[in-house]
N, C-alpha and C positions, 0 to 999 in steps of 0.2 A: 504494500500500500504506500502511496505517496504522501509525504507530510504536507499538511495544508499551510499555505503561505498567502500573502497578499497577491502574489503572482498567480498561484493556482486559482484563487478567488476570481481574479480578473479573467483568466482563461476559461473557467467554467461558466461564468456569466456570458461571455462572448460565444462559447460553444452552444449554450442553451438558446441564445438569440438566433444564431445561424440555423440551428436545428428546427426551431419552432417559429421563427420570424415574429416573435412577440406573443405567441400563444393566443390567449383571448383578446389581445390588443393588436392582432395582425392587421386589422384595417387601418390602424394608425402607424404601425411599425414596419410593415412589409417593405416599403420604400420611404423611409422616414424623412420628413422635412422638419424644420424648426416649428412651423405652425402645427403640424400633426403631433409632435411631442408635447407641445403646450396643451393642445386639446386633449391628449391622452391623460395628462396630469389633472386637468380639470375634471374629466369624466371619472377618473379613479379616486379623486380626493376623498369622497365620502363613501366609497365602495370598498377600498382596500385599506383596512385599519388594523393591522397586526401589531404586536407588542412594540416593536421598535420603529414602525413606519413614521410616526410623528417626528421622531428625532432625525430620520433620513430626510424628510421634507423640510424641517427647520434648518438643517445643515445646508441644503441646496438653495432654498428660497430666502433664507435669513428673515423669516417673518418677524415683525415687530410685536411687542407685547400687546395682546388684545386685538390685533389686526384680524380682519376677516380674511381667511386664507384663500377663499375662492376669488375675491376681488384682487388680492395681492398677486395671485398667479395670472389673472387676466391682464394685469398692468405690466407684467414682466415683458421686456423687449425680447424679440425672437433671437437676438444675437447670443443670449445666455444659453440657448439650446444648440448653437452651431457646433461646439466641441463634441456634443453627444452624437449629432448627426455624422460628423466626420469619423468618430470612433466606430459607430455601427456600420458605416459604409466602408470601413477598412482604409480610410484616407490617413488615419493616424493609428499608431499601435498602442498608445496608452492615453489615459485621461486622468483627471483629478479624482481623488477618492470620493468627493461629493458627487461628481458626475456618475461615477461607477455605482455608487449606492442608489442614485435615482434610477439608473438603468435596471438595477436588481429589483427595485420596487415595481417599475413599469412591466417587467417581464415575469414578475412573481417568482424570482429566483429564491430558493431556500437551501440552506439557512442564510438569512441576512439579518443584520449587517455583518461587516467583516469580523467584528469582535465575537459575534455568536458563531460565525463560520469557523473561526480558528479554535473555538472551544470544542467544536464537534470533530476534532482531529482524530480519525480512527487509529492512526499509528500511536499517538500519545495515549489515547484511551486504552489501547491494548497493552502498552508498556505499563501503565498504571495498574491495570487489572492484574497483570502477571506479578507485579511487585506486591500487591495486596494479598494475592494467593500465597506467595512465598512467606509473607509475614504471618499469615494465619496458620500455615502448616508448622511453623516453629513455636507457636504459642500453645500453652496448655489449653485444654477444652474450656475451662471457665474463663479464660482470657479472650476467647473468640467473641463472646457476647460484648465485652468491653470494646474490642476493636471495631466491631460492627457498629456499635452505638457511636463511637468516635467518628467513624466514617460518615454516618448520618448527619452528625453535627457539622462536619466540614461541608457537606453538600448544602446544608441550609445556609452556611456562611457564604457560599458562592452566589447566592441571590443578591442582585445589585441593591445597595442601600439607597432608598428613595425617601425624600423628604419634601413636604410642601413648604416652600420658602416664602410664598406670597399668595394672598387670596384677596380678591375684591369682587364687586358685583359683576364685572365683565370677564374676568379670567382667573385662572389658577396657574401659578408657576411652580413646577416640580423639578427638582434636581435629583439625578440618579448617578451614583458612582458605580460604573461598570467594573473598573479595576483601578488600582492606585493612580494611574496616569490618565484615565479617561473619565470625565464627568460630562453628563448630557443634561442639558436644561430643556425642559418641555413646557410649552405654554399652551394651555387649553382654554379656548374661548368658550364662554358660557352663553 
């Protein structure tokens, strides 16, 4: 199995796009233009709302606090989508992380975003599983229960820390710490 990296993430997204031409968004992405990508974002805005999708959209569109996301996307100039068109058409071989995350959202690539994709590394998971099995075999039977309980506590600790940092009648601002170096701020309009 190949270890997952940001490069494999990019390649897998591009492969899925080439294979499915956008999947359910094929009418927008078969031969993408800046206008079609913008229209696809508008159409999907309230339809594709998985756990990290708000952070993907906030990263790309840089929504202001309390801003109506639909109107904000409608006001975005088409030039913002040109690097995405160039990447999907093969005119460029790479693109920014924010563009790549938006593409992953548009084509419904999973797992997304990159931080979640990297956590789903099968090589790393297999190595960790083997290490745990080795530890259990050397432990006394009564220690196995303690080791399993400790593992459950570690899994719970892996859930991102999330706090509401601001709330008013128009919006709620939430901050999530995915890992020590990555914090995501999400603004939810009410």
